[in-house]
N, C-alpha and C positions, 0 to 999 in steps of 0.2 A: 674178559671183564666187561668190555663194551656190549657184547652180546647178552651177558647176564643183566646189565642195566636196562637194555632194550626190552628184554623179556619181562622184567619187573614192571616197567612202565606200561607195557601192553596189558599185563595182568591187573594193574591198578585201574586202568581205564575200563577194562571189562567189568571189574567189580563195581565201579561207580555207575556204569550204565545199568548193571543188574539191579543195583539198589534203587535207582530211579524207577525202573520198570516195575519192580516189586511194589514200590510205594504207590505208583499209579494204579496198579491192580487192586490195591487195598483202599483206594480213595473212597470217601463216603460222600454220597450226594447230599447237597444242602436239603434240609428237611422242610420243604415247602409243600403245602397241600391246598386243595380247593382252588386251583388257578382257573381263571375265567377270561374270556375275551373282552376285557374291560374297554379297550380302545377300538373296538370294531367300528363304531360310528365314524372314526377317522381313518378307516381303511387299514387298520393294524389288526391282523388276524392272530397275532401271538397271544398266549395266555399269560395272565399276570396275577400276582398275589400282592397284597398290601405290605409295604415295608414296616419295620418296627415303629409303632405309633406314627405311621406315614400319613394319617389323616389329622393328627394333632388333637384328637378328641380327648386324649389323656394328658393334655397340658404339655406336650413335647417330652413325655417321659423317656428318659435315657439320652435325650439330646442335650448338647452343650450350647447355650445361647449366649452371645456376647454383644456388647455395645448397642443395645437397644432392640435386638431381635426378641420378639415376644409373640406368644399365642394371642390371637385376637378373635373377636366375634366375626362371623361371616364366612361361610363355606364357599368353595368353588361352585360355580353356578350350575354344573351338571350333576352334582351329587353322585359322583361315580361310586363311592364306597357305600353310602347309605343315605336315604332320604332324610333321616333324622340328624345327620351331621350338621354342626353349627360353628366349626372353628377352622382357622387356618393359621399360617405362620407369617407374621409381618417381618420384613427385612429392609429396614431403611438404609440409606447410604451410610457406610462405615460399619455396619453390623456383620455378623456371620453366625452360621449355625453348623454344628458338627453332629452328624447322625450317630446313633448307637452303632455298634459293630453289625455289619451285614454280611451274611455268608454269600460270597461271590466265587464261583468256580468256573471252569471251562464250560459247564452245562448251564450256568446262570449268569451270562455276561451283561444282559441288558436291563435298563430301568428307564422309567420316564415318570413325569409328574405334571401337575398343572401349575401355571404361573401367570402372573399379570404384573404390570408396572404402571402405576398411576402417575409416575413422575416423568423425569426426562427420558425420552425414548432412546437416547443414545447410551443410556446406562445398561450394561449387560449383567447377566447373572452367571458368575463363574462357578463351575462345579469341579472340585478336585477330589481325587482318591487319596486317602491316607492309609498306608499299609506298612507292615513290618516284614523285612526280608533279611534273614540271617542276623537278627538282632538290631538292625538299623531301621529307623523310622524314615519313610520316604513319602513324597507326595508326587502326584501326577495330575496335570490339568486334563480333565475328561472332555469338557465342552464349555462354551460360553453361549448362553441362550439370550434371546431378545424377545420382548413382548410389548403389546400395547396395554391399554387400560382394561380390556375385557379378558376374562379367564380363557385360557387356551392350553391344550396339552403341549408340552415340549416335544421335540423330536426324540426318538429312542437314543439313549446314551449308553456307552459301555465302559466300565472300569477295567475289564479284563482283556479285551482284544489287544491293546497295546502292551500288556504285561503278560501275555499268555505263555511266553517262554519261561517265565519265572513263577507266576502265580497260577493256581487253579489246575495245574497239570499233575501234581502229585497228591495234594490234599486240598479241600476247599479252603479258601482264604477269607479271613475276617477283614473286611475293608470298611473304613468309615468315609462318609462323604462330607466334605466341607463346602458349604454353599455361601457365596459372598457376592453382594452387589459390587460391581466395578464401574468406574466413571462417576461423575457428579450428578446429584439430584435425583437418583433413582428412588422409587417408593415401591418396592417389590413385595408381593405376597406369593407364597407357594402353598400347595395342598396336595394331598393324595399321591404320595410317593409310592409307585408300584414297581415290582421286580418281575421280570419274565424268567421263570425258572426252567423253561423248556426251549429257549431260543436256539440251541444247537442240536436239538434232538429231531 
């Protein structure tokens, strides 16, 4: 009886591994096209594509804005997306913004954006990943950025590297980013959210 139970346990484990392997083989790459070396002037040679309304030129379409977060006039000063862009997202203290779902897989783990803080420089900008695993909604702090009054690119951030054992290994994962000023007196603006779809290739 014990040997039969042991055999059944081994067979169940083998089937589980086989299912995961098959799922990984069928994984679909996130459909990003036209990637360019947008951050090359800052020594970043990776290729990026603009995230969903990442330039806020469509009024933060698909974004959820709360407690004073709003699209305002004034683009980041480098016009990374297009010279005709004219808007950015204002994030005063106490506000937050949640992005539309973004495809993030093991092949697409990195993103970065522009930010500036015209208020208290001790105020940070917290970036969290919101994702669903086995029907449970979870959050993970990705990074906390700091900036001065002038526009500057954030460092590359990754939603996937800390979650890669669960997310992005079988199928691409839809992850939302929640961006929130933390600390008092911050007057943040962000613009041009870009995703690197080839960071692991």
